[in-house]
N, C-alpha and C positions, 0 to 999 in steps of 0.2 A: 270424581270416577265416573265413569261414562253410565256402566253398569247402577240400576239402583237391588241393592241386596236385603230381605227381609226375614229376619229370624222370628220364627214362630215357637214361642216356650207359655208355663205359665204364667201367671201374674205375680207371683212368688219371686221367680226367676227374673223378670222380665225388669221388679220396682228394686230386687237386690242389684243389676246391672246398672239400674239408670241413674240410684242412689249411691249405691257404694263404690260400685268401681269389680262387683264381685259376680264370677265365670266357672261356669264348671264346661272344662273344655273333654269330651269325649273319643276313648281312641275307637279304632276303628274294626276291632273284635264285640267292642259294648255294642256296634248293631245286629251283631250274628245273636247274643241273648236275651234283651232287654226285652219285658215283660208287655210295652208298648207295639202293637201290635202295626200299629201305623207305619212304624220304621223300623220294626224287625226286617233285617234282609242275612237269613243265617247262611246266604252264601257271598257274603262281604268280602270281596280282597280278591278276587279271583277276575281271570274272565279268559275266555277260548280263543283261544287262534285257529282263526278257520278255513282251509281249504276246500274247494269244490275241481274236482278233477272227473272232467267230462267227455271225453273223447282219446285220450292217449292210456291205457294198459297198464296199471302198475304188474309189476309180481312179487307172492311174498316167497320167499324161498327159506332154508336153513346155511348157516356159514358156518361156516369151520372154526369152532369155536369147543372149548372148555365148558359153555353153560350150555346144554342141554335145552334148555325154554329161549335160548338167542334166535330172534327171526331177523331175518332182514328184509329191508320195505324198498323194491328196486324199481326200475321200467327199463333195464338192459342187465342179464345176467348170464354165467353161461353152466351154474346150478341149474340143478335139474328145476323145474318150481313146484312147491306144494300148491300152488295155486294162482287163477288169473284174474284180476277184477276190474271194473270197467265203470263209469259214472258212479264214482264214491265220494265220500265226506271225507277228509283229515281233521280230527281237532286234537289240540294239543292244550292243556289246564294251564292257567299261570296264575303263579301265587306272588302275593308282598306281603312285607314283612309289620305285624300291626305296628301302628302308629299315632300319632295325636294330628286327630282334625278336626276343622270346624265350619259345620254346612250352614246354609240359610240361603235360599230360594229368588226364584227372581219374581217374586206373584207375591202381594202380601193379600190376597184371597183370603176373607176370613170363614172361608166353609173348606180350606185346603184339609185343616187336622181338625179332627174331632174333639183332640185333645187338648189343646192348648187357647186360653184365651184371651191371648195379648199376646202383641208384633210390635216389633222395635225395627228399625230398618240403621243397617249400618253404615254411616256419609260419607266412610275415609277408607281410604287403603289400608291408613296409618293402624285401625284398630287391630288387624289380623299382625301385625307389626311387634304391636306391643305383647299381643300374645305370644309370638317368637322366643323374644328378649325374656319374658319371664320366665317361660317354658326349661329356655338355655341356661338361665341363671339356677335352676333348680336340675343342672343337668339329664333335666327330662326325654330333651330331642338334643342331634349335632347339628352343628354349624357344617354349611357346605358351603363350596364357592356361589356355589345358585343361591345360595343366601343371604351373605357378603353384606345386601344391601336392604335385604325386608323383611331376614329372617323367614321366609317363605320358601320350602322346597318347591310345591309345585301348586299351583290355582287354575281353577278354571268351569266350565261348567260338565255338567254329566252326561256321559253319551251311554244312550238308553238302548238296548238291541236285545232279543228276543233269546233266551235261554245263555245270556253274554257272550253272544256268539261277531269275534272279529273277522274281519279278511286279514290275511296274512299282510296284505299289501299295504294294511295300515296300524303297525304293529307299533307305529309310535306313540300308540294310548297308550295311557299306563293304565292297568286295572284298577290303581285308585279312583280312577274317572270313566268307572263301566258298570251300571245296573241293568236287570230285568225291564224291560218296557214296560210291566207292572205297576213299576215304580213313575213313570212320565209325567205324573200327573203334579209331583212336587216341583219340578223345574229346576233343579238342585245346579247351585254354584258351590263350590268345595277348596274349603284352602287344605295344603298338605304341608304338616312338619318333616322334617329327616327324621327317620328311627333311628333308635339307635340299639336296634335290635338286627339280625341278622337273617333269622331263621326264624318261617313262618309260623312258624309250632308256638312258638312264644310269644310273650302275652302280656299286656301293661294293664292299666286301670286308670278310670274316670279320674280326672285331676280338678279341683275346686280350686282355683285364684283371685286375691282380691288384687288390682291395677286401676288404681282411682282412674289413672288418666283416659280410661277406656270411655269416660264417661263424656269426652268429646266430641266424640267421632260415632255416637249414636242416638237417637231420638225414638220416642214412643209413636206408632202410626194408630194402632188402636187396644 
């Protein structure tokens, strides 16, 4: 594993993991409501796809429709326009279903979080695979073709952006990996497991697992 990944936590939890393989896996929406203000993010799980229109006029007009509130946006129209706009920003919010994630950091800095007094290093990606296997056994995630080898749906570093704005041309970035720039000091790496939910309105709950084999793939840093 080329990257060094660190998990900051309270010593009671790190001792449980190192001694027994006990671990708590949080869901995405847990971070919306947690009382721990250091990691609370009430907008977790969405991004804004943004496009800036600089020169081209956009015409807003009503289109023939039974819905009186229907409004269309175009740069060409035979309809009488309601208004014309230039130099505007088009923004669309995208949400994702709640699922189980495991967050680590690229930093082991003791000053990164005030509420944690312990740090472990994840030494091998098999650590996350074992978690995925156990979650799948309990039918808390689903298997996808992407997961066939490692039981992980997605993994990577968080992209930090002001107000979660991502340019339309970068739409391949999943909302699971976008956070506001105010969190950039966390230098977070995230593993995402495939959700069993279909609607962003549904919610899971944190789950406690005991996977003794995890002990082989982590070690105490401080």
